[in-house]
PDB file with one MODEL, atoms N, CA, C and O in Angstrom:
MODEL        1
ATOM      1  N   UNK A   1     -25.309 105.706 152.424  1.00  0.00           N
ATOM      2  CA  UNK A   1     -25.127 106.936 153.168  1.00  0.00           C
ATOM      3  C   UNK A   1     -24.371 106.743 154.419  1.00  0.00           C
ATOM      4  O   UNK A   1     -24.568 106.025 155.399  1.00  0.00           O
ATOM      5  N   UNK A   2     -22.951 108.050 153.937  1.00  0.00           N
ATOM      6  CA  UNK A   2     -22.223 108.031 155.215  1.00  0.00           C
ATOM      7  C   UNK A   2     -22.692 108.125 156.282  1.00  0.00           C
ATOM      8  O   UNK A   2     -23.519 109.025 156.427  1.00  0.00           O
ATOM      9  N   UNK A   3     -22.365 107.235 157.476  1.00  0.00           N
ATOM     10  CA  UNK A   3     -22.532 107.326 159.053  1.00  0.00           C
ATOM     11  C   UNK A   3     -21.100 107.919 159.624  1.00  0.00           C
ATOM     12  O   UNK A   3     -19.968 107.836 159.148  1.00  0.00           O
ATOM     13  N   UNK A   4     -21.659 108.648 161.014  1.00  0.00           N
ATOM     14  CA  UNK A   4     -20.796 109.356 161.526  1.00  0.00           C
ATOM     15  C   UNK A   4     -20.797 108.771 162.958  1.00  0.00           C
ATOM     16  O   UNK A   4     -21.847 108.375 163.464  1.00  0.00           O
ATOM     17  N   UNK A   5     -19.562 108.717 163.635  1.00  0.00           N
ATOM     18  CA  UNK A   5     -19.436 108.427 164.995  1.00  0.00           C
ATOM     19  C   UNK A   5     -19.200 109.862 165.834  1.00  0.00           C
ATOM     20  O   UNK A   5     -18.553 110.680 165.179  1.00  0.00           O
ATOM     21  N   UNK A   6     -19.599 110.298 167.130  1.00  0.00           N
ATOM     22  CA  UNK A   6     -18.929 111.633 167.666  1.00  0.00           C
ATOM     23  C   UNK A   6     -18.670 111.164 169.034  1.00  0.00           C
ATOM     24  O   UNK A   6     -19.326 110.220 169.474  1.00  0.00           O
ATOM     25  N   UNK A   7     -17.848 111.692 169.683  1.00  0.00           N
ATOM     26  CA  UNK A   7     -17.536 111.574 171.101  1.00  0.00           C
ATOM     27  C   UNK A   7     -17.735 112.589 171.796  1.00  0.00           C
ATOM     28  O   UNK A   7     -17.245 113.684 171.519  1.00  0.00           O
ATOM     29  N   UNK A   8     -18.651 112.319 173.019  1.00  0.00           N
ATOM     30  CA  UNK A   8     -19.046 113.376 174.179  1.00  0.00           C
ATOM     31  C   UNK A   8     -18.151 112.936 175.466  1.00  0.00           C
ATOM     32  O   UNK A   8     -17.708 111.830 175.778  1.00  0.00           O
ATOM     33  N   UNK A   9     -18.043 114.272 176.129  1.00  0.00           N
ATOM     34  CA  UNK A   9     -17.822 114.176 177.594  1.00  0.00           C
ATOM     35  C   UNK A   9     -19.077 115.057 178.279  1.00  0.00           C
ATOM     36  O   UNK A   9     -19.346 116.239 178.066  1.00  0.00           O
ATOM     37  N   UNK A  10     -19.802 114.051 179.225  1.00  0.00           N
ATOM     38  CA  UNK A  10     -20.407 114.517 180.070  1.00  0.00           C
ATOM     39  C   UNK A  10     -20.046 115.009 181.240  1.00  0.00           C
ATOM     40  O   UNK A  10     -18.992 114.548 181.678  1.00  0.00           O
ATOM     41  N   UNK A  11     -20.676 115.932 181.993  1.00  0.00           N
ATOM     42  CA  UNK A  11     -20.438 116.538 183.416  1.00  0.00           C
ATOM     43  C   UNK A  11     -19.715 115.662 184.034  1.00  0.00           C
ATOM     44  O   UNK A  11     -18.580 115.955 184.408  1.00  0.00           O
ATOM     45  N   UNK A  12     -20.238 114.474 184.239  1.00  0.00           N
ATOM     46  CA  UNK A  12     -19.147 113.748 185.509  1.00  0.00           C
ATOM     47  C   UNK A  12     -17.750 113.374 184.911  1.00  0.00           C
ATOM     48  O   UNK A  12     -16.942 112.769 185.615  1.00  0.00           O
ATOM     49  N   UNK A  13     -17.440 113.741 183.561  1.00  0.00           N
ATOM     50  CA  UNK A  13     -16.373 113.232 183.009  1.00  0.00           C
ATOM     51  C   UNK A  13     -16.175 112.104 182.096  1.00  0.00           C
ATOM     52  O   UNK A  13     -15.152 111.862 181.456  1.00  0.00           O
ATOM     53  N   UNK A  14     -17.475 111.318 182.111  1.00  0.00           N
ATOM     54  CA  UNK A  14     -17.483 109.978 181.114  1.00  0.00           C
ATOM     55  C   UNK A  14     -17.627 110.495 179.916  1.00  0.00           C
ATOM     56  O   UNK A  14     -18.285 111.473 179.561  1.00  0.00           O
ATOM     57  N   UNK A  15     -16.956 109.759 179.308  1.00  0.00           N
ATOM     58  CA  UNK A  15     -16.947 109.772 177.421  1.00  0.00           C
ATOM     59  C   UNK A  15     -17.864 108.681 177.025  1.00  0.00           C
ATOM     60  O   UNK A  15     -17.714 107.513 177.384  1.00  0.00           O
ATOM     61  N   UNK A  16     -18.809 109.107 176.279  1.00  0.00           N
ATOM     62  CA  UNK A  16     -19.762 108.184 175.142  1.00  0.00           C
ATOM     63  C   UNK A  16     -19.456 108.561 173.669  1.00  0.00           C
ATOM     64  O   UNK A  16     -19.349 109.670 173.145  1.00  0.00           O
ATOM     65  N   UNK A  17     -19.338 107.227 173.122  1.00  0.00           N
ATOM     66  CA  UNK A  17     -19.473 107.644 171.816  1.00  0.00           C
ATOM     67  C   UNK A  17     -20.644 107.340 171.132  1.00  0.00           C
ATOM     68  O   UNK A  17     -21.102 106.204 171.257  1.00  0.00           O
ATOM     69  N   UNK A  18     -21.260 108.229 170.368  1.00  0.00           N
ATOM     70  CA  UNK A  18     -22.654 108.010 169.608  1.00  0.00           C
ATOM     71  C   UNK A  18     -22.506 107.793 168.349  1.00  0.00           C
ATOM     72  O   UNK A  18     -21.368 107.780 167.879  1.00  0.00           O
ATOM     73  N   UNK A  19     -23.639 107.575 167.537  1.00  0.00           N
ATOM     74  CA  UNK A  19     -23.734 106.998 166.513  1.00  0.00           C
ATOM     75  C   UNK A  19     -24.620 107.793 165.601  1.00  0.00           C
ATOM     76  O   UNK A  19     -25.628 108.057 166.256  1.00  0.00           O
ATOM     77  N   UNK A  20     -24.723 108.344 164.284  1.00  0.00           N
ATOM     78  CA  UNK A  20     -25.700 108.879 163.577  1.00  0.00           C
ATOM     79  C   UNK A  20     -25.655 107.954 162.079  1.00  0.00           C
ATOM     80  O   UNK A  20     -24.636 107.339 161.764  1.00  0.00           O
ATOM     81  N   UNK A  21     -26.442 107.955 161.537  1.00  0.00           N
ATOM     82  CA  UNK A  21     -26.324 107.091 160.149  1.00  0.00           C
ATOM     83  C   UNK A  21     -26.311 108.181 159.104  1.00  0.00           C
ATOM     84  O   UNK A  21     -26.600 107.906 157.939  1.00  0.00           O
ATOM     85  N   UNK A  22     -25.987 109.412 159.471  1.00  0.00           N
ATOM     86  CA  UNK A  22     -26.199 110.654 158.540  1.00  0.00           C
ATOM     87  C   UNK A  22     -25.025 111.628 159.089  1.00  0.00           C
ATOM     88  O   UNK A  22     -24.980 111.807 160.306  1.00  0.00           O
ATOM     89  N   UNK A  23     -24.236 112.157 158.398  1.00  0.00           N
ATOM     90  CA  UNK A  23     -23.290 113.277 158.517  1.00  0.00           C
ATOM     91  C   UNK A  23     -24.081 114.631 158.628  1.00  0.00           C
ATOM     92  O   UNK A  23     -23.425 115.651 158.415  1.00  0.00           O
ATOM     93  N   UNK A  24     -25.266 114.746 158.903  1.00  0.00           N
ATOM     94  CA  UNK A  24     -26.226 115.572 158.982  1.00  0.00           C
ATOM     95  C   UNK A  24     -25.562 116.359 160.465  1.00  0.00           C
ATOM     96  O   UNK A  24     -25.306 117.543 160.680  1.00  0.00           O
ATOM     97  N   UNK A  25     -25.451 115.357 161.177  1.00  0.00           N
ATOM     98  CA  UNK A  25     -24.902 115.663 162.664  1.00  0.00           C
ATOM     99  C   UNK A  25     -24.160 116.725 162.679  1.00  0.00           C
ATOM    100  O   UNK A  25     -24.200 117.498 163.636  1.00  0.00           O
ATOM    101  N   UNK A  26     -23.273 116.951 161.494  1.00  0.00           N
ATOM    102  CA  UNK A  26     -22.071 118.098 161.835  1.00  0.00           C
ATOM    103  C   UNK A  26     -22.966 119.325 161.377  1.00  0.00           C
ATOM    104  O   UNK A  26     -22.311 120.342 161.604  1.00  0.00           O
ATOM    105  N   UNK A  27     -24.091 119.617 160.872  1.00  0.00           N
ATOM    106  CA  UNK A  27     -24.772 121.037 161.067  1.00  0.00           C
ATOM    107  C   UNK A  27     -25.124 121.278 162.713  1.00  0.00           C
ATOM    108  O   UNK A  27     -25.254 122.369 163.269  1.00  0.00           O
ATOM    109  N   UNK A  28     -25.234 119.962 163.307  1.00  0.00           N
ATOM    110  CA  UNK A  28     -25.943 120.182 164.929  1.00  0.00           C
ATOM    111  C   UNK A  28     -24.732 120.458 165.826  1.00  0.00           C
ATOM    112  O   UNK A  28     -24.841 121.423 166.582  1.00  0.00           O
ATOM    113  N   UNK A  29     -23.515 119.704 165.855  1.00  0.00           N
ATOM    114  CA  UNK A  29     -22.650 120.001 166.292  1.00  0.00           C
ATOM    115  C   UNK A  29     -21.040 120.148 165.944  1.00  0.00           C
ATOM    116  O   UNK A  29     -20.686 119.770 164.828  1.00  0.00           O
ATOM    117  N   UNK A  30     -20.363 120.513 166.564  1.00  0.00           N
ATOM    118  CA  UNK A  30     -18.773 120.968 166.159  1.00  0.00           C
ATOM    119  C   UNK A  30     -17.779 120.478 167.200  1.00  0.00           C
ATOM    120  O   UNK A  30     -17.932 120.704 168.400  1.00  0.00           O
ATOM    121  N   UNK A  31     -16.745 119.792 166.691  1.00  0.00           N
ATOM    122  CA  UNK A  31     -15.721 119.639 168.091  1.00  0.00           C
ATOM    123  C   UNK A  31     -15.685 120.700 168.563  1.00  0.00           C
ATOM    124  O   UNK A  31     -15.878 121.773 167.991  1.00  0.00           O
ATOM    125  N   UNK A  32     -15.336 120.431 170.094  1.00  0.00           N
ATOM    126  CA  UNK A  32     -14.941 121.506 171.160  1.00  0.00           C
ATOM    127  C   UNK A  32     -16.128 122.207 171.371  1.00  0.00           C
ATOM    128  O   UNK A  32     -15.955 123.113 172.185  1.00  0.00           O
ATOM    129  N   UNK A  33     -17.177 122.137 170.980  1.00  0.00           N
ATOM    130  CA  UNK A  33     -18.267 122.720 171.516  1.00  0.00           C
ATOM    131  C   UNK A  33     -18.767 122.271 172.677  1.00  0.00           C
ATOM    132  O   UNK A  33     -18.764 121.066 172.929  1.00  0.00           O
ATOM    133  N   UNK A  34     -19.339 123.336 173.668  1.00  0.00           N
ATOM    134  CA  UNK A  34     -19.768 123.016 174.661  1.00  0.00           C
ATOM    135  C   UNK A  34     -21.373 123.458 174.833  1.00  0.00           C
ATOM    136  O   UNK A  34     -21.821 124.476 174.306  1.00  0.00           O
ATOM    137  N   UNK A  35     -22.083 122.646 175.557  1.00  0.00           N
ATOM    138  CA  UNK A  35     -23.831 123.270 175.866  1.00  0.00           C
ATOM    139  C   UNK A  35     -23.757 122.418 177.021  1.00  0.00           C
ATOM    140  O   UNK A  35     -22.862 121.678 177.430  1.00  0.00           O
ATOM    141  N   UNK A  36     -25.246 122.775 177.578  1.00  0.00           N
ATOM    142  CA  UNK A  36     -25.934 122.206 178.773  1.00  0.00           C
ATOM    143  C   UNK A  36     -26.335 120.688 178.505  1.00  0.00           C
ATOM    144  O   UNK A  36     -26.480 120.433 177.309  1.00  0.00           O
ATOM    145  N   UNK A  37     -26.466 120.018 179.064  1.00  0.00           N
ATOM    146  CA  UNK A  37     -27.178 118.590 179.058  1.00  0.00           C
ATOM    147  C   UNK A  37     -28.472 118.661 178.308  1.00  0.00           C
ATOM    148  O   UNK A  37     -28.541 118.005 177.269  1.00  0.00           O
ATOM    149  N   UNK A  38     -29.651 119.465 178.741  1.00  0.00           N
ATOM    150  CA  UNK A  38     -30.725 120.051 178.160  1.00  0.00           C
ATOM    151  C   UNK A  38     -30.672 120.390 176.732  1.00  0.00           C
ATOM    152  O   UNK A  38     -31.568 119.964 176.003  1.00  0.00           O
ATOM    153  N   UNK A  39     -29.653 121.160 176.214  1.00  0.00           N
ATOM    154  CA  UNK A  39     -29.434 121.556 175.075  1.00  0.00           C
ATOM    155  C   UNK A  39     -29.057 120.249 174.351  1.00  0.00           C
ATOM    156  O   UNK A  39     -29.768 119.953 173.391  1.00  0.00           O
ATOM    157  N   UNK A  40     -28.160 119.522 174.634  1.00  0.00           N
ATOM    158  CA  UNK A  40     -27.551 118.399 173.950  1.00  0.00           C
ATOM    159  C   UNK A  40     -28.390 117.201 173.899  1.00  0.00           C
ATOM    160  O   UNK A  40     -27.827 116.216 173.421  1.00  0.00           O
ATOM    161  N   UNK A  41     -29.733 117.037 174.318  1.00  0.00           N
ATOM    162  CA  UNK A  41     -30.564 116.369 174.407  1.00  0.00           C
ATOM    163  C   UNK A  41     -31.259 116.540 173.411  1.00  0.00           C
ATOM    164  O   UNK A  41     -31.494 115.535 172.740  1.00  0.00           O
ATOM    165  N   UNK A  42     -31.769 117.714 173.011  1.00  0.00           N
ATOM    166  CA  UNK A  42     -32.805 118.233 172.458  1.00  0.00           C
ATOM    167  C   UNK A  42     -31.935 118.477 171.192  1.00  0.00           C
ATOM    168  O   UNK A  42     -32.424 118.075 170.136  1.00  0.00           O
ATOM    169  N   UNK A  43     -30.759 119.055 171.146  1.00  0.00           N
ATOM    170  CA  UNK A  43     -30.062 118.954 169.609  1.00  0.00           C
ATOM    171  C   UNK A  43     -30.137 117.690 169.031  1.00  0.00           C
ATOM    172  O   UNK A  43     -30.746 117.525 167.974  1.00  0.00           O
ATOM    173  N   UNK A  44     -29.468 116.603 169.731  1.00  0.00           N
ATOM    174  CA  UNK A  44     -29.285 115.008 169.696  1.00  0.00           C
ATOM    175  C   UNK A  44     -30.891 114.748 169.210  1.00  0.00           C
ATOM    176  O   UNK A  44     -30.742 113.894 168.336  1.00  0.00           O
ATOM    177  N   UNK A  45     -31.921 114.943 169.276  1.00  0.00           N
ATOM    178  CA  UNK A  45     -32.835 114.036 169.198  1.00  0.00           C
ATOM    179  C   UNK A  45     -33.326 114.754 167.533  1.00  0.00           C
ATOM    180  O   UNK A  45     -33.775 114.108 166.587  1.00  0.00           O
ATOM    181  N   UNK A  46     -33.067 116.252 167.583  1.00  0.00           N
ATOM    182  CA  UNK A  46     -33.559 116.953 166.191  1.00  0.00           C
ATOM    183  C   UNK A  46     -32.515 116.037 165.245  1.00  0.00           C
ATOM    184  O   UNK A  46     -32.866 115.364 164.275  1.00  0.00           O
ATOM    185  N   UNK A  47     -30.885 116.200 165.859  1.00  0.00           N
ATOM    186  CA  UNK A  47     -30.029 115.829 164.880  1.00  0.00           C
ATOM    187  C   UNK A  47     -30.226 114.184 164.357  1.00  0.00           C
ATOM    188  O   UNK A  47     -29.806 113.761 163.280  1.00  0.00           O
ATOM    189  N   UNK A  48     -30.792 113.564 165.144  1.00  0.00           N
ATOM    190  CA  UNK A  48     -30.817 112.248 164.604  1.00  0.00           C
ATOM    191  C   UNK A  48     -31.931 111.627 164.223  1.00  0.00           C
ATOM    192  O   UNK A  48     -32.055 110.502 163.738  1.00  0.00           O
ATOM    193  N   UNK A  49     -32.927 112.629 164.535  1.00  0.00           N
ATOM    194  CA  UNK A  49     -34.706 112.357 163.432  1.00  0.00           C
ATOM    195  C   UNK A  49     -34.076 112.802 162.203  1.00  0.00           C
ATOM    196  O   UNK A  49     -34.144 111.900 161.368  1.00  0.00           O
ATOM    197  N   UNK A  50     -33.333 114.115 161.643  1.00  0.00           N
ATOM    198  CA  UNK A  50     -32.956 114.094 160.401  1.00  0.00           C
ATOM    199  C   UNK A  50     -32.266 113.330 160.219  1.00  0.00           C
ATOM    200  O   UNK A  50     -32.387 113.170 159.005  1.00  0.00           O
ATOM    201  N   UNK A  51     -31.277 112.404 160.672  1.00  0.00           N
ATOM    202  CA  UNK A  51     -30.849 111.411 159.697  1.00  0.00           C
ATOM    203  C   UNK A  51     -31.597 110.319 159.618  1.00  0.00           C
ATOM    204  O   UNK A  51     -31.360 109.488 158.741  1.00  0.00           O
ATOM    205  N   UNK A  52     -32.578 110.155 160.486  1.00  0.00           N
ATOM    206  CA  UNK A  52     -33.249 109.026 160.221  1.00  0.00           C
ATOM    207  C   UNK A  52     -34.183 109.032 158.753  1.00  0.00           C
ATOM    208  O   UNK A  52     -34.289 108.223 157.831  1.00  0.00           O
ATOM    209  N   UNK A  53     -34.832 110.454 159.059  1.00  0.00           N
ATOM    210  CA  UNK A  53     -35.245 111.086 157.879  1.00  0.00           C
ATOM    211  C   UNK A  53     -34.594 110.524 156.498  1.00  0.00           C
ATOM    212  O   UNK A  53     -35.196 109.750 155.754  1.00  0.00           O
ATOM    213  N   UNK A  54     -33.595 110.899 156.314  1.00  0.00           N
ATOM    214  CA  UNK A  54     -32.890 111.024 155.232  1.00  0.00           C
ATOM    215  C   UNK A  54     -32.480 109.370 154.977  1.00  0.00           C
ATOM    216  O   UNK A  54     -32.377 109.021 153.801  1.00  0.00           O
ATOM    217  N   UNK A  55     -32.243 108.340 156.057  1.00  0.00           N
ATOM    218  CA  UNK A  55     -32.388 107.490 155.717  1.00  0.00           C
ATOM    219  C   UNK A  55     -33.825 106.730 154.898  1.00  0.00           C
ATOM    220  O   UNK A  55     -33.941 105.913 153.985  1.00  0.00           O
ATOM    221  N   UNK A  56     -34.548 107.300 155.552  1.00  0.00           N
ATOM    222  CA  UNK A  56     -36.337 106.865 155.201  1.00  0.00           C
ATOM    223  C   UNK A  56     -36.415 107.233 153.650  1.00  0.00           C
ATOM    224  O   UNK A  56     -36.940 106.437 152.870  1.00  0.00           O
ATOM    225  N   UNK A  57     -35.770 108.720 153.114  1.00  0.00           N
ATOM    226  CA  UNK A  57     -36.254 109.147 151.864  1.00  0.00           C
ATOM    227  C   UNK A  57     -35.261 108.334 150.875  1.00  0.00           C
ATOM    228  O   UNK A  57     -35.563 108.450 149.687  1.00  0.00           O
ATOM    229  N   UNK A  58     -34.249 107.615 151.126  1.00  0.00           N
ATOM    230  CA  UNK A  58     -33.041 107.100 150.433  1.00  0.00           C
ATOM    231  C   UNK A  58     -33.618 105.361 150.288  1.00  0.00           C
ATOM    232  O   UNK A  58     -33.723 104.749 149.225  1.00  0.00           O
ATOM    233  N   UNK A  59     -33.948 104.800 151.736  1.00  0.00           N
ATOM    234  CA  UNK A  59     -33.963 103.518 151.584  1.00  0.00           C
ATOM    235  C   UNK A  59     -35.554 103.028 151.651  1.00  0.00           C
ATOM    236  O   UNK A  59     -35.791 101.826 151.531  1.00  0.00           O
ATOM    237  N   UNK A  60     -36.717 104.047 151.860  1.00  0.00           N
ATOM    238  CA  UNK A  60     -37.803 103.632 152.147  1.00  0.00           C
ATOM    239  C   UNK A  60     -38.190 103.332 153.753  1.00  0.00           C
ATOM    240  O   UNK A  60     -39.346 103.040 154.059  1.00  0.00           O
ATOM    241  N   UNK A  61     -37.091 103.434 154.778  1.00  0.00           N
ATOM    242  CA  UNK A  61     -37.910 102.911 155.961  1.00  0.00           C
ATOM    243  C   UNK A  61     -36.305 103.807 157.045  1.00  0.00           C
ATOM    244  O   UNK A  61     -35.141 104.032 156.710  1.00  0.00           O
ATOM    245  N   UNK A  62     -36.933 104.023 158.115  1.00  0.00           N
ATOM    246  CA  UNK A  62     -36.471 105.108 159.177  1.00  0.00           C
ATOM    247  C   UNK A  62     -35.029 103.702 159.643  1.00  0.00           C
ATOM    248  O   UNK A  62     -34.831 102.559 159.232  1.00  0.00           O
ATOM    249  N   UNK A  63     -34.495 104.370 160.410  1.00  0.00           N
ATOM    250  CA  UNK A  63     -33.221 103.724 160.931  1.00  0.00           C
ATOM    251  C   UNK A  63     -33.467 103.615 162.329  1.00  0.00           C
ATOM    252  O   UNK A  63     -33.672 104.537 163.119  1.00  0.00           O
ATOM    253  N   UNK A  64     -33.426 102.396 162.551  1.00  0.00           N
ATOM    254  CA  UNK A  64     -33.863 101.638 164.175  1.00  0.00           C
ATOM    255  C   UNK A  64     -32.425 102.229 165.076  1.00  0.00           C
ATOM    256  O   UNK A  64     -32.512 102.502 166.273  1.00  0.00           O
ATOM    257  N   UNK A  65     -31.292 102.352 164.393  1.00  0.00           N
ATOM    258  CA  UNK A  65     -29.926 102.901 164.806  1.00  0.00           C
ATOM    259  C   UNK A  65     -30.265 104.276 165.416  1.00  0.00           C
ATOM    260  O   UNK A  65     -29.942 104.366 166.601  1.00  0.00           O
ATOM    261  N   UNK A  66     -30.747 105.187 164.965  1.00  0.00           N
ATOM    262  CA  UNK A  66     -31.000 106.217 165.268  1.00  0.00           C
ATOM    263  C   UNK A  66     -31.775 106.267 166.204  1.00  0.00           C
ATOM    264  O   UNK A  66     -31.350 106.836 167.210  1.00  0.00           O
ATOM    265  N   UNK A  67     -32.922 105.808 166.232  1.00  0.00           N
ATOM    266  CA  UNK A  67     -34.111 105.762 167.574  1.00  0.00           C
ATOM    267  C   UNK A  67     -33.244 105.325 168.368  1.00  0.00           C
ATOM    268  O   UNK A  67     -33.028 106.161 169.245  1.00  0.00           O
ATOM    269  N   UNK A  68     -32.311 103.909 168.541  1.00  0.00           N
ATOM    270  CA  UNK A  68     -31.798 103.673 169.558  1.00  0.00           C
ATOM    271  C   UNK A  68     -30.725 104.759 170.215  1.00  0.00           C
ATOM    272  O   UNK A  68     -30.394 104.848 171.398  1.00  0.00           O
ATOM    273  N   UNK A  69     -30.371 105.401 169.308  1.00  0.00           N
ATOM    274  CA  UNK A  69     -29.088 106.090 169.845  1.00  0.00           C
ATOM    275  C   UNK A  69     -30.117 107.467 170.521  1.00  0.00           C
ATOM    276  O   UNK A  69     -30.012 107.683 171.728  1.00  0.00           O
ATOM    277  N   UNK A  70     -30.810 108.098 169.916  1.00  0.00           N
ATOM    278  CA  UNK A  70     -31.654 108.840 170.866  1.00  0.00           C
ATOM    279  C   UNK A  70     -32.168 108.372 172.230  1.00  0.00           C
ATOM    280  O   UNK A  70     -32.018 109.054 173.244  1.00  0.00           O
ATOM    281  N   UNK A  71     -32.871 107.002 172.217  1.00  0.00           N
ATOM    282  CA  UNK A  71     -33.042 106.296 173.512  1.00  0.00           C
ATOM    283  C   UNK A  71     -31.633 106.462 174.465  1.00  0.00           C
ATOM    284  O   UNK A  71     -31.691 107.123 175.502  1.00  0.00           O
ATOM    285  N   UNK A  72     -30.687 105.975 174.140  1.00  0.00           N
ATOM    286  CA  UNK A  72     -29.495 105.799 174.653  1.00  0.00           C
ATOM    287  C   UNK A  72     -29.154 107.107 175.133  1.00  0.00           C
ATOM    288  O   UNK A  72     -28.725 107.028 176.284  1.00  0.00           O
ATOM    289  N   UNK A  73     -29.178 108.160 174.736  1.00  0.00           N
ATOM    290  CA  UNK A  73     -28.625 109.503 174.814  1.00  0.00           C
ATOM    291  C   UNK A  73     -29.764 110.226 176.048  1.00  0.00           C
ATOM    292  O   UNK A  73     -29.536 111.090 176.894  1.00  0.00           O
ATOM    293  N   UNK A  74     -30.775 109.625 175.797  1.00  0.00           N
ATOM    294  CA  UNK A  74     -32.389 110.138 177.028  1.00  0.00           C
ATOM    295  C   UNK A  74     -31.941 109.707 178.144  1.00  0.00           C
ATOM    296  O   UNK A  74     -31.851 110.347 179.191  1.00  0.00           O
ATOM    297  N   UNK A  75     -31.566 108.306 177.896  1.00  0.00           N
ATOM    298  CA  UNK A  75     -31.391 107.400 179.540  1.00  0.00           C
ATOM    299  C   UNK A  75     -29.918 108.155 180.090  1.00  0.00           C
ATOM    300  O   UNK A  75     -29.814 108.773 181.150  1.00  0.00           O
ATOM    301  N   UNK A  76     -29.015 107.972 179.259  1.00  0.00           N
ATOM    302  CA  UNK A  76     -27.879 108.259 180.226  1.00  0.00           C
ATOM    303  C   UNK A  76     -27.581 109.998 180.727  1.00  0.00           C
ATOM    304  O   UNK A  76     -26.744 110.480 181.490  1.00  0.00           O
ATOM    305  N   UNK A  77     -28.262 110.382 180.220  1.00  0.00           N
ATOM    306  CA  UNK A  77     -28.661 111.993 180.411  1.00  0.00           C
ATOM    307  C   UNK A  77     -29.234 112.136 181.767  1.00  0.00           C
ATOM    308  O   UNK A  77     -28.987 113.044 182.561  1.00  0.00           O
ATOM    309  N   UNK A  78     -29.956 111.221 181.921  1.00  0.00           N
ATOM    310  CA  UNK A  78     -31.314 111.458 183.166  1.00  0.00           C
ATOM    311  C   UNK A  78     -30.140 111.715 184.292  1.00  0.00           C
ATOM    312  O   UNK A  78     -30.205 112.606 185.139  1.00  0.00           O
ATOM    313  N   UNK A  79     -29.138 110.850 184.165  1.00  0.00           N
ATOM    314  CA  UNK A  79     -28.244 111.101 185.401  1.00  0.00           C
ATOM    315  C   UNK A  79     -27.195 112.178 185.631  1.00  0.00           C
ATOM    316  O   UNK A  79     -26.591 112.138 186.703  1.00  0.00           O
ATOM    317  N   UNK A  80     -26.957 112.962 184.914  1.00  0.00           N
ATOM    318  CA  UNK A  80     -26.527 114.049 184.667  1.00  0.00           C
ATOM    319  C   UNK A  80     -27.377 115.611 184.960  1.00  0.00           C
ATOM    320  O   UNK A  80     -28.518 115.744 184.517  1.00  0.00           O
ATOM    321  N   UNK A  81     -26.659 116.817 185.790  1.00  0.00           N
ATOM    322  CA  UNK A  81     -27.360 117.558 185.916  1.00  0.00           C
ATOM    323  C   UNK A  81     -27.690 118.465 184.577  1.00  0.00           C
ATOM    324  O   UNK A  81     -26.732 118.750 183.859  1.00  0.00           O
ATOM    325  N   UNK A  82     -29.037 118.940 184.202  1.00  0.00           N
ATOM    326  CA  UNK A  82     -29.514 119.399 183.155  1.00  0.00           C
ATOM    327  C   UNK A  82     -28.775 120.520 182.946  1.00  0.00           C
ATOM    328  O   UNK A  82     -28.507 120.693 181.757  1.00  0.00           O
ATOM    329  N   UNK A  83     -28.244 121.556 183.892  1.00  0.00           N
ATOM    330  CA  UNK A  83     -27.541 122.898 183.474  1.00  0.00           C
ATOM    331  C   UNK A  83     -25.940 122.216 183.340  1.00  0.00           C
ATOM    332  O   UNK A  83     -25.114 123.041 182.949  1.00  0.00           O
ATOM    333  N   UNK A  84     -25.453 120.971 183.582  1.00  0.00           N
ATOM    334  CA  UNK A  84     -24.268 120.615 183.402  1.00  0.00           C
ATOM    335  C   UNK A  84     -23.717 120.680 182.070  1.00  0.00           C
ATOM    336  O   UNK A  84     -24.591 120.855 181.222  1.00  0.00           O
ATOM    337  N   UNK A  85     -22.384 120.582 181.559  1.00  0.00           N
ATOM    338  CA  UNK A  85     -21.905 120.967 180.783  1.00  0.00           C
ATOM    339  C   UNK A  85     -21.212 119.514 179.629  1.00  0.00           C
ATOM    340  O   UNK A  85     -20.283 118.746 179.881  1.00  0.00           O
ATOM    341  N   UNK A  86     -21.914 119.566 178.631  1.00  0.00           N
ATOM    342  CA  UNK A  86     -21.483 118.233 177.318  1.00  0.00           C
ATOM    343  C   UNK A  86     -20.345 119.165 176.583  1.00  0.00           C
ATOM    344  O   UNK A  86     -20.433 120.388 176.483  1.00  0.00           O
ATOM    345  N   UNK A  87     -19.342 118.423 176.125  1.00  0.00           N
ATOM    346  CA  UNK A  87     -18.528 118.782 175.208  1.00  0.00           C
ATOM    347  C   UNK A  87     -18.246 117.562 173.911  1.00  0.00           C
ATOM    348  O   UNK A  87     -18.033 116.350 173.954  1.00  0.00           O
ATOM    349  N   UNK A  88     -18.323 118.206 173.179  1.00  0.00           N
ATOM    350  CA  UNK A  88     -18.264 117.540 171.696  1.00  0.00           C
ATOM    351  C   UNK A  88     -16.568 117.246 171.669  1.00  0.00           C
ATOM    352  O   UNK A  88     -15.712 118.080 171.376  1.00  0.00           O
ATOM    353  N   UNK A  89     -16.374 116.038 172.001  1.00  0.00           N
ATOM    354  CA  UNK A  89     -14.921 115.776 172.003  1.00  0.00           C
ATOM    355  C   UNK A  89     -13.965 115.399 170.356  1.00  0.00           C
ATOM    356  O   UNK A  89     -12.821 115.707 170.022  1.00  0.00           O
ATOM    357  N   UNK A  90     -14.894 114.736 169.735  1.00  0.00           N
ATOM    358  CA  UNK A  90     -14.682 114.373 168.363  1.00  0.00           C
ATOM    359  C   UNK A  90     -16.144 114.337 167.483  1.00  0.00           C
ATOM    360  O   UNK A  90     -17.245 114.002 167.922  1.00  0.00           O
ATOM    361  N   UNK A  91     -15.837 114.748 166.231  1.00  0.00           N
ATOM    362  CA  UNK A  91     -16.868 114.338 165.140  1.00  0.00           C
ATOM    363  C   UNK A  91     -16.561 114.169 163.546  1.00  0.00           C
ATOM    364  O   UNK A  91     -17.462 113.838 162.775  1.00  0.00           O
TER     365      UNK A  91
ENDMDL
END
């Protein structure tokens, strides 16, 4: 299963590289797209949960890296203003 990395810029200007075990995240995010922190966290949960489900369907177990990435996104997003802008720099 092809994995994918995507890079975001947070409202404070910090960039983060995120991981997905599946290219399904391309249906949730596009390069250059902007959204609020709240929307980014919500869409990330959906995208990475779907990616983990795809891993489970193929290999019989969920992807712990996807779960860890969701936790990481939730953690670093807490320090950002909910209505601040997240930009997808690359995917």
